[in-house]
N, C-alpha and C positions, 0 to 999 in steps of 0.2 A: 504494500500500500504506500502511496505517495501522498503527503499532505504538504500544502504550501499556503502561507498567509501573505497577502498583499495589502499594504497600507492604502487607505483611502486618502487622497490628497485633501488637505485643509480640513479634515474631519478626524476626530479620534474614532478609530474603528478599522476593521479589516474585512477583506473578502477572503474567505478560506475555501480552498479547492482540495477535494479528496478524490484520488483515483485509486481504485482497488486493483488487485492483481488480476490479470486476464484469466478467464476460465473457458473450458470447452463448452460450446453451445450445441454443436452437432458435428459429425465428422466433416472436417474441412472448414470449420468456422469457429471463431472465438468471440467472446463477449467480455466487456469490461464495464463495471458499474462506476458511476462517478457522481459527485455532489458538489454544489456550489452553495456556500453559506454567506449571506450578506447580513448586515446588522438588522434588516427588516424582513428578510425572506430566506427561503432555502429551496433549492431545486435538486431533485434526484432523478437520474436517468441512467441509460446505458448506451453503449455504442458497440456495433458488431463489425467484424472484419474477417478476412481469410486467415490472418495470423495476428500475433500479439502486436507487432508494429503498426499494422493498419488499424486495428481497433483502438490503439492508443492515440494515433494521429487523428482519427475521427472524433475521439472523445475530446481531445484538445481543441479541435475546431468547434465542437458543440459548446464547450465551456467558454470559449472566447465569445461566441454568439450570446450566451446567457449573460455574461458580464457586460457586453456592449448594450444589450437591451436594458439591463439594470441601470447602467450609466445614463442612458437616454431617458429612462423613466424618472430617475431621481435627480439628475443634474450633477451627480458626483462623478469623480474620476478615480480610477484604480491604477496603481503602479504595477502593471503586469506586462509592460511593453517588451520584455526581452524575448517573448515567443509569439507575439500577436501576429507576426507576418508569416507564419507557417503556411506553406502551400503544399498540396499533395499533387505530384506530377507523375503520371503514368508514362513510362517509356517502353513501348512495345519491343524495342531492340535489346532491352536489358537482358532478358534470358538468353539471347543469342551471342552476347559479347563474352569474350574470354577475359577473365580477371588475371592480371599479371602480378 
């Protein structure tokens, strides 16, 4: 499990993010549950993917969306900028390339 606390700018308080360890959902797919706690709300959900990395990346994108919506609704800003620009890019040539 990963837990991170991000300070809210100009306000005493934190946004806390919890991402649990990925687990099997069915053969060939994984699931990770996650939560976002703000001073006035909490959101719990899960993300699914074909492997641990994909479900974690999808969870992070969902968490960013939840935080951005909270910021928009409250007018507050959260210090989480070090991973907010994550992008998932699929490269169909990757499986065909040889790693040196």
